[in-house]
BADO-594208 format. One record per residue: residue in three letters; z, x, y of N, C-alpha, C in turn. Coordinates in pm, whole numbers, padded with zeros to 5 digits, always signed. Layout:
<rs>
ALAZXYZXYZXY
...
</rs>
This chain:
<rs>
MET-00669+00259-00309-00753+00369-00354-00679+00435-00474
THR-00764+00483-00555-00703+00541-00682-00684+00697-00652
GLU-00570+00738-00673-00514+00878-00661-00580+00956-00767
THR-00621+01083-00743-00686+01176-00821-00571+01292-00851
LEU-00550+01328-00968-00467+01423-00998-00531+01537-01076
SER-00504+01668-01049-00539+01756-01138-00473+01764-01269
ALA-00523+01816-01383-00446+01831-01515-00301+01903-01501
ALA-00303+02000-01420-00183+02065-01395-00063+01970-01345
GLN-00110+01896-01215-00025+01789-01176+00016+01684-01263
ALA-00064+01642-01355-00039+01551-01448+00069+01593-01555
ARG+00056+01729-01593+00167+01777-01685+00286+01774-01617
ARG+00288+01833-01498+00414+01838-01418+00481+01700-01402
ILE+00399+01599-01371+00472+01478-01355+00518+01425-01494
ALA+00452+01463-01616+00488+01412-01744+00614+01479-01789
LEU+00627+01604-01763+00746+01681-01791+00866+01645-01698
ALA+00843+01621-01578+00947+01562-01481+01010+01443-01539
ALA+00919+01340-01581+00954+01224-01626+01049+01244-01753
GLN+01029+01336-01837+01092+01378-01959+01224+01451-01948
GLY+01262+01496-01821+01375+01552-01777+01366+01708-01780
PHE+01251+01766-01774+01248+01918-01775+01277+01977-01633
THR+01279+01905-01534+01297+01952-01408+01451+01986-01360
ARG+01535+01922-01454+01673+01922-01431+01742+02062-01466
ALA+01827+02134-01420+01897+02246-01445+01979+02212-01565
ARG+01993+02289-01661+02067+02270-01785+02222+02279-01743
PRO+02305+02200-01792+02441+02214-01752+02510+02325-01835
LYS+02614+02374-01762+02689+02463-01837+02775+02415-01945
ASP+02834+02298-01924+02895+02255-02033+02844+02099-02051
VAL+02791+02070-02167+02713+01942-02201+02823+01842-02244
SER+02829+01733-02176+02913+01620-02197+02822+01499-02242
SER+02897+01398-02291+02837+01270-02333+02769+01222-02211
ARG+02808+01235-02094+02736+01182-01971+02600+01241-01978
HIS+02583+01370-01993+02439+01443-02000+02364+01368-02113
VAL+02423+01352-02222+02346+01291-02330+02303+01163-02294
HIS+02386+01076-02254+02345+00928-02199+02231+00951-02095
ARG+02223+01045-02007+02135+01052-01911+02007+01091-01968
ALA+02017+01180-02060+01880+01225-02123+01834+01101-02213
MET+01890+01028-02271+01868+00912-02332+01791+00812-02250
GLU+01825+00808-02117+01790+00720-02023+01636+00753-01988
ARG+01595+00874-02009+01477+00927-01978+01388+00909-02114
LEU+01446+00956-02214+01375+00931-02346+01348+00806-02391
GLY+01453+00730-02367+01423+00576-02431+01471+00561-02580
VAL+01416+00661-02645+01425+00667-02808+01467+00808-02841
LEU+01508+00828-02951+01554+00958-03022+01497+00949-03155
GLN+01386+01014-03183+01326+00996-03329+01421+01088-03425
ILE+01436+00999-03556+01518+01067-03655+01427+01123-03760
ASP+01470+01244-03812+01403+01303-03927+01482+01390-04013
SER+01453+01380-04144+01546+01455-04226+01517+01594-04263
VAL+01399+01643-04212+01366+01779-04239+01470+01879-04165
ASN+01529+01977-04238+01645+02053-04185+01628+02201-04214
VAL+01486+02255-04200+01478+02385-04232+01542+02471-04115
PHE+01533+02414-03980+01595+02478-03859+01716+02409-03822
ALA+01661+02273-03768+01768+02179-03715+01696+02045-03733
ARG+01785+01938-03760+01707+01823-03777+01649+01769-03640
SER+01541+01700-03655+01454+01676-03536+01548+01601-03410
HIS+01627+01527-03438+01705+01441-03357+01801+01521-03266
TYR+01834+01635-03318+01921+01725-03247+01841+01815-03140
MET+01712+01815-03161+01637+01914-03091+01596+01868-02936
PRO+01564+01739-02922+01522+01712-02782+01643+01735-02684
LEU+01766+01707-02736+01872+01727-02649+01899+01895-02607
PHE+01869+01968-02709+01866+02112-02675+01771+02149-02609
SER+01637+02098-02604+01531+02142-02520+01561+02117-02393
ARG+01623+02005-02354+01650+01961-02208+01785+02013-02169
LEU+01880+02022-02240+02017+02058-02199+02068+02179-02239
GLY+01983+02251-02331+02038+02372-02381+02139+02369-02485
ALA+02201+02474-02508+02296+02478-02623+02407+02387-02597
TYR+02434+02296-02707+02543+02202-02690+02610+02192-02827
GLU+02711+02124-02836+02795+02119-02970+02728+02001-03043
PRO+02674+02025-03156+02600+01921-03229+02671+01805-03271
ALA+02832+01835-03286+02911+01718-03325+02932+01640-03213
LEU+02890+01676-03077+02869+01575-02959+02776+01472-02997
LEU+02648+01492-03035+02558+01401-03089+02615+01313-03200
ASP+02667+01368-03292+02736+01274-03387+02824+01187-03344
ARG+02910+01221-03239+03008+01128-03184+02938+01012-03096
VAL+02839+01046-03038+02777+00966-02942+02698+00870-03015
PHE+02623+00931-03112+02524+00826-03189+02574+00772-03321
LEU+02669+00841-03383+02700+00785-03519+02833+00730-03540
SER+02923+00735-03437+03050+00678-03449+03043+00532-03461
ARG+03145+00472-03496+03152+00330-03511+03171+00260-03353
THR+03208+00337-03272+03182+00273-03139+03071+00308-03046
THR+02974+00349-03124+02859+00415-03065+02781+00319-02964
HIS+02722+00366-02858+02640+00286-02766+02487+00281-02805
TYR+02469+00334-02949+02333+00334-02983+02327+00282-03139
VAL+02193+00239-03188+02181+00196-03307+02044+00236-03369
GLU+02012+00230-03496+01874+00267-03530+01790+00158-03559
TYR+01672+00164-03509+01557+00078-03545+01424+00154-03547
LEU+01312+00080-03571+01184+00145-03576+01124+00104-03423
ALA+01179+00196-03332+01117+00176-03201+01000+00261-03164
HIS+00987+00355-03279+00868+00443-03270+00837+00467-03413
GLU+00895+00556-03480+00935+00553-03616+01077+00534-03621
ALA+01145+00581-03712+01302+00551-03721+01361+00619-03589
THR+01419+00558-03512+01489+00626-03382+01635+00568-03363
PHE+01702+00634-03280+01805+00574-03214+01766+00503-03089
ILE+01840+00385-03066+01799+00313-02934+01924+00259-02893
PRO+01928+00239-02750+02062+00173-02713+02085+00042-02777
ILE+02204+00011-02802+02233-00093-02888+02215-00231-02825
GLU+02218-00241-02683+02183-00356-02592+02052-00398-02616
ASP+01954-00282-02657+01809-00309-02664+01765-00383-02778
TRP+01882-00416-02888+01837-00489-03003+01743-00612-02980
PRO+01760-00691-02882+01688-00818-02867+01549-00795-02832
LEU+01523-00658-02770+01394-00627-02736+01280-00616-02856
TRP+01357-00584-02976+01293-00556-03087+01256-00687-03186
GLN+01312-00807-03127+01314-00918-03205+01177-00958-03246
PHE+01064-00922-03156+00936-00966-03193+00880-00880-03308
ARG+00926-00756-03318+00877-00669-03431+00950-00712-03559
MET+01078-00754-03532+01144-00811-03642+01087-00938-03722
ASP+01028-01026-03617+00962-01157-03647+00841-01104-03708
ASP+00766-01009-03670+00632-00952-03716+00655-00921-03871
PHE+00749-00837-03891+00768-00790-04037+00820-00916-04104
ARG+00896-01015-04072+00926-01132-04146+00807-01210-04191
ARG+00713-01243-04090+00590-01314-04098+00516-01244-04212
ARG+00478-01115-04194+00419-01044-04294+00457-01064-04430
TRP+00575-01053-04451+00638-01067-04587+00693-01196-04630
SER+00634-01314-04566+00701-01448-04601+00618-01512-04690
GLY+00502-01468-04731+00410-01554-04812+00474-01565-04962
ASP+00415-01669-05041+00471-01683-05166+00464-01563-05252
GLU+00353-01477-05232+00332-01367-05321+00395-01247-05270
SER+00468-01250-05155+00518-01135-05084+00647-01084-05164
TRP+00667-00940-05125+00796-00878-05207+00916-00955-05167
MET+00949-01003-05049+01074-01062-05027+01075-01200-05108
SER+00971-01273-05123+00973-01403-05185+01005-01376-05332
GLN+00929-01285-05392+00954-01252-05527+01078-01172-05571
ASN+01155-01124-05462+01284-01069-05493+01388-01124-05403
ALA+01390-01261-05388+01491-01335-05306+01632-01318-05369
ARG+01636-01309-05504+01768-01285-05560+01841-01169-05536
THR+01751-01053-05533+01800-00924-05484+01847-00915-05348
LEU+01765-00975-05273+01805-00985-05117+01932-01066-05098
THR+01950-01166-05163+02069-01249-05156+02201-01182-05211
TRP+02174-01105-05314+02296-01011-05365+02327-00919-05280
VAL+02228-00853-05223+02265-00740-05121+02341-00793-05002
GLN+02298-00906-04944+02362-00960-04826+02508-01014-04871
ASP+02497-01073-04978+02637-01110-05014+02748-01010-05026
GLU+02696-00875-05083+02768-00757-05096+02830-00705-04964
LEU+02730-00700-04872+02766-00651-04725+02837-00761-04658
ARG+02836-00877-04689+02911-00973-04620+03061-00958-04664
ALA+03069-00932-04809+03208-00952-04853+03288-00807-04845
ARG+03201-00710-04827+03251-00572-04841+03241-00472-04730
GLY+03168-00532-04631+03145-00457-04510+03049-00325-04529
PRO+03048-00254-04427+02943-00145-04438+02941-00055-04582
LEU+02816-00051-04624+02803+00011-04758+02676+00120-04765
ARG+02706+00222-04837+02598+00312-04868+02519+00256-04974
PRO+02392+00291-04980+02318+00255-05117+02385+00304-05242
VAL+02455+00413-05231+02521+00450-05364+02642+00364-05387
ASP+02697+00308-05290+02809+00206-05320+02767+00094-05385
LEU+02641+00037-05348+02591-00068-05408+02553-00038-05564
ARG+02506+00082-05581+02464+00125-05710+02585+00126-05819
GLU+02690+00169-05748+02806+00177-05834+02867+00042-05882
ASP+02855-00049-05796+02896-00200-05823+02786-00297-05871
ALA+02657-00234-05909+02550-00338-05924+02578-00389-06045
PRO+02525-00527-06053+02528-00602-06195+02488-00525-06314
ARG+02549-00538-06434+02531-00453-06537+02403-00504-06616
GLU+02387-00631-06620+02265-00686-06680+02143-00653-06613
ARG+02054-00628-06701+01921-00576-06653+01806-00683-06678
GLY+01802-00793-06610+01700-00886-06622+01582-00851-06533
THR+01473-00951-06534+01363-00911-06474+01368-00906-06325
TRP+01481-00961-06267+01509-00955-06132+01561-00812-06068
TRP+01634-00754-06175+01708-00636-06126+01641-00502-06141
ASP+01647-00412-06038+01583-00280-06037+01648-00206-05932
TRP+01697-00096-05948+01758-00029-05845+01671+00009-05727
ASP+01540+00048-05765+01446+00058-05650+01428-00058-05570
ASP+01430-00175-05627+01417-00309-05541+01552-00318-05453
VAL+01676-00288-05497+01789-00281-05397+01749-00200-05271
LYS+01710-00073-05317+01687+00009-05184+01593-00055-05100
LEU+01474-00104-05165+01369-00184-05075+01426-00295-05000
ALA+01528-00362-05065+01592-00498-04999+01664-00448-04883
LEU+01728-00340-04879+01809-00294-04776+01704-00250-04651
GLU+01607-00184-04684+01504-00149-04591+01417-00267-04528
HIS+01400-00369-04609+01326-00488-04581+01422-00560-04470
LEU+01556-00572-04515+01649-00645-04433+01671-00590-04303
TRP+01657-00439-04301+01670-00379-04170+01564-00398-04085
ARG+01440-00383-04140+01321-00428-04064+01314-00559-03995
THR+01371-00661-04073+01366-00799-04024+01505-00839-03940
GLY+01591-00732-03913+01704-00745-03825+01799-00810-03888
ASP+01815-00859-04026+01921-00913-04077+02039-00812-04111
VAL+01999-00687-04122+02080-00567-04157+02085-00466-04051
ALA+02174-00405-04012+02162-00296-03920+02220-00152-03986
ILE+02185-00054-03943+02255+00090-03971+02373+00097-03895
SER+02487+00110-03980+02621+00095-03907+02676+00256-03904
GLY+02598+00344-03951+02638+00504-03924+02562+00579-04036
ARG+02607+00688-04032+02556+00787-04161+02668+00867-04196
LYS+02672+00919-04323+02756+01009-04381+02672+01121-04444
GLY+02680+01236-04365+02577+01328-04398+02463+01279-04327
PHE+02341+01266-04404+02212+01203-04345+02203+01068-04415
GLU+02302+01035-04495+02286+00911-04573+02312+00790-04485
ARG+02232+00698-04476+02270+00578-04391+02364+00498-04461
THR+02438+00415-04380+02549+00313-04421+02491+00176-04352
TYR+02476+00078-04448+02411-00046-04393+02519-00149-04371
ALA+02486-00244-04300+02581-00356-04274+02506-00479-04229
LEU+02557-00597-04233+02497-00709-04173+02486-00682-04028
ALA+02377-00727-03960+02362-00698-03829+02486-00772-03741
GLU+02543-00881-03786+02650-00940-03722+02776-00855-03705
HIS+02776-00761-03806+02899-00669-03816+02873-00543-03724
VAL+02757-00508-03681+02723-00407-03595+02688-00443-03453
ILE+02600-00520-03437+02553-00569-03312+02619-00668-03228
PRO+02694-00645-03119+02792-00738-03054+02729-00889-03039
ALA+02809-00981-03058+02770-01124-03063+02668-01144-02923
ASP+02729-01108-02805+02655-01134-02690+02504-01082-02686
VAL+02513-00962-02744+02362-00897-02756+02285-00974-02843
ARG+02332-01022-02968+02257-01092-03054+02208-01221-02989
ALA+02305-01267-02904+02267-01402-02857+02139-01411-02760
ARG+02116-01304-02699+02002-01273-02612+01861-01306-02673
THR+01788-01387-02596+01660-01419-02666+01560-01357-02546
ILE+01463-01283-02608+01369-01216-02506+01222-01276-02565
PRO+01151-01336-02492+01004-01375-02532+00930-01248-02573
ARG+00829-01258-02663+00759-01151-02696+00691-01081-02584
SER+00610-01165-02500+00531-01104-02387+00638-01026-02296
ASP+00751-01086-02264+00842-01009-02183+00898-00882-02240
ALA+00918-00867-02380+00968-00760-02443+00866-00664-02447
ILE+00739-00684-02457+00645-00581-02468+00604-00538-02330
ARG+00608-00615-02224+00606-00578-02087+00705-00479-02045
GLU+00845-00510-02090+00959-00417-02058+00942-00278-02132
LEU+00880-00298-02259+00869-00152-02310+00755-00074-02265
VAL+00643-00145-02230+00546-00074-02152+00588-00016-02028
ARG+00685-00102-01943+00745-00036-01826+00813+00078-01845
ARG+00907+00086-01967+00981+00194-02002+00897+00314-02053
ALA+00798+00272-02126+00697+00398-02148+00645+00466-02030
ALA+00600+00385-01938+00548+00447-01816+00640+00521-01762
ARG+00762+00481-01752+00880+00566-01664+00893+00698-01753
SER+00890+00685-01876+00918+00809-01964+00805+00892-01960
SER+00682+00850-01942+00568+00926-01959+00524+00978-01815
GLY+00567+00911-01715+00537+00972-01581+00388+00931-01532
VAL+00284+00976-01623+00148+00942-01612+00095+00924-01741
ALA+00014+00815-01759-00025+00783-01904-00155+00687-01912
THR-00218+00711-02022-00327+00620-02054-00280+00485-02131
GLN-00363+00388-02141-00316+00267-02225-00272+00319-02362
SER-00345+00405-02422-00310+00454-02564-00174+00520-02551
ASP-00140+00602-02438-00027+00660-02449+00095+00568-02442
LEU+00069+00449-02362+00181+00368-02334+00198+00283-02469
ALA+00077+00250-02534+00108+00169-02644+00174+00258-02765
ASP+00146+00391-02773+00195+00463-02878+00329+00516-02865
TYR+00385+00497-02737+00537+00548-02719+00633+00455-02787
TYR+00609+00334-02792+00688+00233-02887+00597+00180-03002
ARG+00493+00241-03034+00408+00212-03148+00387+00048-03142
ILE+00325+00000-03022+00296-00132-03015+00145-00142-03046
ARG+00110-00229-03149-00028-00242-03212-00092-00351-03128
ASP-00047-00431-03063-00106-00547-03004-00155-00490-02877
ARG-00288-00448-02872-00334-00384-02752-00367-00495-02646
ALA-00394-00606-02674-00419-00712-02571-00280-00740-02492
ALA-00177-00745-02586-00042-00764-02503-00006-00628-02413
VAL-00055-00500-02453-00027-00400-02374-00113-00407-02245
SER-00236-00452-02273-00332-00450-02142-00264-00555-02053
GLU-00228-00685-02114-00165-00768-02011-00039-00725-01937
ALA+00032-00643-02018+00160-00583-01953+00126-00483-01831
ILE+00013-00414-01864-00016-00312-01773-00069-00385-01647
ALA-00139-00481-01657-00195-00566-01558-00077-00626-01461
ASP+00017-00683-01547+00152-00740-01468+00215-00641-01394
LEU+00233-00524-01449+00305-00406-01389+00233-00355-01281
SER+00085-00350-01285+00027-00308-01172+00009-00393-01059
ASP+00009-00525-01087+00015-00633-00975+00154-00624-00901
ALA+00264-00586-00988+00394-00571-00913+00408-00436-00850
GLY+00292-00353-00845+00315-00231-00792+00402-00136-00858
GLU+00445-00154-00978+00526-00071-01068+00443+00061-01122
LEU+00308+00015-01153+00221+00110-01202+00105+00136-01113
LEU+00064+00257-01090-00037+00284-00986-00149+00346-01052
PRO-00263+00295-01048-00384+00361-01113-00423+00505-01053
VAL-00443+00588-01145-00480+00717-01106-00595+00776-01188
ARG-00663+00859-01145-00758+00952-01217-00712+01098-01241
VAL-00705+01136-01362-00664+01277-01383-00796+01347-01432
ARG-00819+01463-01359-00938+01558-01386-00925+01600-01540
GLY-01026+01592-01610-01029+01644-01756-00990+01542-01847
TRP-00923+01414-01813-00895+01316-01894-01020+01213-01913
GLU-01082+01245-02016-01229+01169-02016-01247+01139-02150
ARG-01343+01038-02184-01394+01006-02312-01538+00977-02275
GLY-01619+01060-02380-01770+01025-02377-01817+01046-02228
GLY-01770+01153-02165-01804+01172-02026-01754+01088-01917
ARG-01664+00984-01946-01618+00886-01839-01479+00924-01833
PRO-01429+00904-01715-01276+00920-01682-01205+00799-01772
LEU-01103+00839-01826-00999+00751-01894-00912+00681-01781
PRO-00903+00560-01779-00802+00488-01697-00670+00539-01721
ALA-00594+00563-01626-00456+00610-01623-00373+00552-01526
TRP-00240+00542-01541-00155+00481-01441-00026+00579-01433
ARG+00014+00581-01299+00124+00661-01278+00242+00566-01234
HIS+00367+00592-01283+00483+00505-01258+00532+00538-01111
ARG+00554+00437-01045+00588+00440-00907+00710+00527-00865
ASP+00799+00553-00978+00920+00627-00960+00906+00782-00995
SER+00777+00818-01048+00763+00940-01099+00752+01049-00990
VAL+00778+01175-01009+00783+01275-00907+00698+01375-00958
LEU+00625+01454-00856+00539+01563-00884+00615+01690-00838
PRO+00673+01763-00923+00760+01898-00891+00631+02001-00853
ARG+00682+02083-00762+00587+02194-00728+00564+02292-00850
ALA+00679+02308-00932+00659+02397-01046+00766+02362-01142
LEU+00757+02420-01258+00866+02421-01359+00871+02551-01404
GLY+01000+02619-01431+01005+02726-01448+01093+02749-01593
SER+01117+02640-01656+01200+02635-01770+01099+02679-01900
ALA+01193+02722-02010+01115+02731-02137+01190+02644-02243
ALA+01123+02594-02323+01196+02507-02428+01114+02504-02555
LEU+01197+02515-02675+01139+02476-02790+01134+02334-02833
LEU+01018+02284-02869+01009+02146-02897+00999+02105-03041
THR+01052+01986-03077+01031+01958-03211+00901+01872-03232
PRO+00841+01875-03335+00713+01795-03353+00742+01656-03315
PHE+00858+01587-03315+00878+01459-03286+00950+01434-03148
ASP+00918+01521-03072+00946+01525-02921+00835+01416-02850
PRO+00881+01337-02765+00787+01256-02699+00682+01327-02622
VAL+00726+01462-02585+00617+01532-02510+00486+01557-02602
VAL+00507+01575-02725+00404+01605-02836+00365+01511-02933
TRP+00452+01417-02952+00446+01342-03074+00315+01263-03081
PHE+00238+01219-02976+00112+01177-02988+00009+01274-02978
ARG-00062+01292-03085-00161+01400-03084-00269+01386-02994
ASP-00321+01269-02962-00419+01267-02868-00377+01293-02721
ARG-00251+01270-02683-00194+01298-02548-00174+01442-02550
ALA-00129+01500-02658-00087+01646-02653-00209+01713-02634
LEU-00314+01697-02686-00441+01762-02685-00504+01723-02535
ARG-00493+01612-02489-00551+01584-02361-00455+01653-02238
THR-00336+01661-02259-00243+01688-02157-00210+01852-02147
PHE-00196+01900-02293-00154+02036-02297-00251+02131-02367
ASP-00377+02073-02406-00471+02142-02482-00417+02188-02612
LEU-00323+02113-02657-00245+02149-02791-00306+02050-02897
ASP-00375+02124-03000-00430+02053-03116-00325+02075-03217
TYR-00242+01977-03235-00126+01987-03319-00087+01884-03414
ARG-00066+01941-03546-00009+01871-03636+00094+01954-03713
ILE+00193+01879-03777+00282+01949-03865+00220+01991-03984
GLU+00257+02092-04055+00181+02130-04185+00291+02117-04306
ILE+00402+02022-04300+00483+02008-04405+00395+01962-04527
TYR+00311+01881-04513+00245+01835-04620+00110+01900-04669
VAL+00105+02011-04594-00035+02090-04631+00015+02212-04730
PRO-00061+02215-04834-00026+02329-04925-00007+02467-04875
ALA+00100+02557-04910+00139+02652-04849+00023+02749-04815
GLU-00066+02759-04911-00178+02857-04885-00273+02826-04801
LYS-00277+02698-04765-00363+02637-04657-00314+02620-04519
ARG-00167+02649-04515-00114+02649-04363-00170+02733-04261
ARG-00195+02709-04157-00255+02777-04050-00140+02833-03962
TYR-00026+02771-03939+00074+02801-03834+00214+02802-03910
GLY+00232+02742-04027+00359+02741-04091+00431+02604-04129
TYR+00515+02584-04193+00570+02469-04248+00613+02378-04141
TYR+00682+02419-04038+00737+02350-03941+00735+02401-03815
SER+00610+02420-03759+00590+02506-03640+00626+02413-03505
LEU+00705+02488-03433+00750+02401-03301+00671+02461-03190
PRO+00621+02362-03098+00556+02400-02983+00658+02478-02894
VAL+00610+02579-02804+00708+02630-02709+00644+02599-02577
LEU+00731+02550-02487+00697+02523-02361+00740+02639-02260
VAL+00663+02673-02172+00693+02757-02070+00647+02726-01933
GLY+00720+02668-01844+00671+02602-01721+00614+02473-01755
ASP+00500+02457-01709+00434+02343-01740+00307+02348-01862
ARG+00321+02469-01921+00204+02504-02026+00282+02517-02164
ILE+00231+02462-02267+00275+02491-02401+00187+02619-02453
VAL+00261+02728-02460+00195+02874-02471+00179+02926-02604
ALA+00266+02869-02699+00274+02916-02845+00349+02833-02924
ARG+00338+02850-03050+00407+02764-03164+00484+02878-03247
VAL+00611+02852-03296+00682+02922-03376+00735+02844-03491
ASP+00728+02900-03606+00778+02852-03740+00919+02906-03755
LEU+01032+02831-03741+01162+02861-03758+01217+02813-03890
LYS+01307+02907-03928+01405+02885-04039+01546+02935-04022
ALA+01642+02853-04034+01769+02897-04036+01821+02953-04169
ASP+01835+03080-04187+01882+03130-04309+02040+03148-04311
ARG+02094+03036-04365+02258+03046-04336+02311+03146-04422
SER+02262+03194-04530+02318+03286-04620+02341+03415-04554
THR+02248+03457-04463+02233+03570-04379+02271+03569-04242
SER+02298+03435-04205+02321+03411-04062+02207+03468-03962
THR+02090+03417-04004+01970+03468-03946+01871+03347-03900
LEU+01827+03364-03780+01717+03269-03738+01585+03361-03770
GLN+01519+03296-03859+01386+03357-03911+01269+03294-03838
VAL+01210+03380-03757+01078+03341-03698+00962+03386-03799
GLN+00927+03286-03861+00860+03296-04004+00699+03317-03936
SER+00664+03270-03835+00533+03291-03782+00546+03263-03627
ALA+00437+03315-03548+00456+03302-03408+00297+03312-03357
TRP+00249+03225-03287+00105+03206-03259+00105+03177-03107
TRP+00007+03238-03039-00018+03220-02899-00118+03099-02880
GLU-00109+03016-02784-00193+02910-02764-00280+02957-02636
PRO-00411+02908-02619-00499+02948-02529-00437+02973-02380
GLN-00332+02886-02341-00277+02893-02214-00181+03006-02188
ALA-00153+03098-02306-00057+03185-02290-00082+03293-02200
ARG+00032+03363-02148+00015+03475-02054+00089+03576-02120
PRO+00076+03706-02074+00153+03821-02136+00303+03808-02114
GLU+00336+03768-01992+00484+03760-01954+00549+03640-02019
ASP+00478+03562-02097+00552+03450-02163+00639+03490-02266
ALA+00621+03619-02316+00700+03654-02434+00854+03652-02397
GLU+00882+03710-02288+01011+03709-02250+01100+03573-02248
PRO+01041+03476-02177+01116+03349-02183+01131+03277-02325
ILE+01019+03318-02401+01030+03270-02537+01151+03351-02610
ALA+01156+03472-02605+01264+03541-02667+01398+03494-02637
ARG+01414+03467-02483+01547+03414-02449+01594+03292-02520
GLU+01458+03197-02528+01492+03072-02584+01537+03074-02740
LEU+01463+03168-02802+01493+03204-02953+01629+03260-02961
ALA+01667+03343-02868+01828+03384-02889+01909+03288-02853
LEU+01889+03194-02768+01978+03076-02738+01974+02983-02847
ALA+01844+02948-02910+01849+02873-03032+01945+02922-03152
ALA+01931+03064-03163+02016+03128-03253+02158+03113-03248
ALA+02208+03125-03113+02335+03102-03074+02387+02951-03085
TRP+02293+02863-03065+02320+02733-03081+02351+02682-03226
GLN+02280+02743-03310+02289+02719-03434+02397+02823-03499
ARG+02469+02896-03438+02578+02985-03487+02518+03086-03571
LEU+02407+03138-03541+02330+03232-03633+02349+03371-03550
GLU+02381+03475-03625+02419+03603-03567+02286+03692-03535
HIS+02194+03673-03623+02075+03757-03607+01942+03693-03586
VAL+01841+03758-03531+01711+03687-03525+01612+03793-03611
SER+01532+03749-03692+01444+03821-03758+01290+03775-03738
VAL+01173+03845-03711+01047+03804-03678+00975+03861-03788
SER+00885+03786-03861+00792+03830-03943+00653+03891-03865
GLY+00573+03940-03938+00437+03997-03879+00332+03878-03884
TRP+00375+03758-03924+00261+03667-03944+00244+03595-03806
GLY+00116+03600-03747+00088+03542-03614+00049+03633-03512
ASP-00024+03597-03426-00085+03696-03322+00022+03708-03200
ALA+00138+03639-03198+00241+03654-03108+00353+03728-03157
SER+00356+03748-03285+00487+03804-03347+00532+03943-03293
ASP+00440+04037-03276+00470+04150-03212+00528+04149-03078
ALA+00452+04057-02993+00513+04063-02862+00653+03990-02847
ILE+00668+03888-02930+00810+03835-02933+00909+03911-02995
HIS+00864+03991-03097+00977+04091-03147+01008+04194-03039
GLY+00911+04241-02973+00942+04346-02871+01029+04287-02759
ALA+00994+04144-02717+01079+04106-02612+01208+04072-02659
LEU+01238+04031-02785+01382+04012-02830+01448+04153-02830
HIS+01379+04255-02878+01442+04391-02872+01476+04435-02736
ALA+01390+04392-02635+01436+04429-02499+01552+04360-02448
LEU+01577+04240-02508+01696+04170-02446+01836+04240-02501
GLY+01827+04339-02588+01920+04419-02618+02010+04360-02749
GLY+01958+04249-02804+02017+04227-02929+01952+04276-03045
VAL+02030+04259-03177+01976+04303-03281+01862+04215-03335
VAL+01757+04262-03351+01643+04172-03412+01565+04256-03522
ARG+01554+04184-03626+01514+04257-03759+01365+04195-03759
ARG+01313+04256-03870+01165+04245-03919+01188+04184-04068
HIS+01115+04084-04096+01110+04039-04231+00974+04017-04277
VAL+00937+04020-04400+00792+04002-04443+00786+03847-04491
HIS+00697+03775-04436+00673+03635-04481+00586+03641-04608
ALA+00608+03534-04685+00539+03531-04824+00384+03526-04805
ARG+00336+03480-04675+00195+03473-04648+00145+03603-04621
GLU+00232+03694-04547+00185+03832-04520+00188+03903-04673
ALA+00279+03875-04729+00283+03950-04870+00167+03923-04951
ASP+00109+03800-04951+00014+03768-05042-00141+03813-04961
GLY-00103+03882-04850-00246+03933-04786-00315+03839-04691
</rs>
């Protein structure tokens, strides 16, 4: 029989799978980081730093305030357990998972292997880049720029060298060996990935089945589109086959979720056999736009009634919610979105806008305020200020004031423009 779940039950299962039922530790250690990564599977990387870079946020959402240098040690040190690859967009993945992505590396190689392809037409640049990495070890793009050949023939162009590094990374010939600041350091894969890991071979169908299994575990309950998007698997036939295999093995259980419909018909969905249904969730959390809870727009709308997209690329005068608005989770509901900016010059966390979602309740202002105060402390900011832009701004300002801290008002440019 197919189990039927309410929409609220599906939300709680999904959030439990993402680690939101666990109490935040008092002292966050590398053990907590690894455990969180086991649930997430991947940690998406993004360069926008208006508040905190995206890959620092999911750990804060789940673990609370931690020392950002801990993430750097765990993910960016030369002895790291993780490496970067396109497992969703650019993400950190466990280094032992490198062979799982050989099918994607092979797809990139086939796509660019024709006589008219960029890689064929720039073979000399690719060879030179690999020879430099082989001779000199890990290098930043700027290091290659400084020692680039001085002649400027038809083959040489600096943009081609940068593209060569990216192409070689996608095909698995090159790996990211670390970062300096936010700048990547590249090395030959053999200098980054252990030999025993590189020696493993995983057939395409086995790799996709394993990734679908992990997506199901991290999602709790999901549709086929959800499972395919988690690791951006475009081969829907392979995803369908993987779901069938995992269902036959009893690892995926068919369910029906009330409200998960298309064209008036229920959407097929599956629950991972190890998923749990908590009675309630009481935590609050700020979510990055690239958190797995909300990174797939269809799932965010279906599961949380959140019609969400970031407005970084929207002209300022046309933004509805703000440059980099963050969804706010309270319990099992996404109740608001807040646009945050860390003003380092005044040591202030600026709440540039705050908006309620339809699921909000009046009592939600207090947990949001507490989470904002915690976010300021996490980023070592001494003050919080709230603009008047957004229908949640007054309530959140009042809740922050009630906490006893110093909360200020500032005028957002959108307000000043009327």
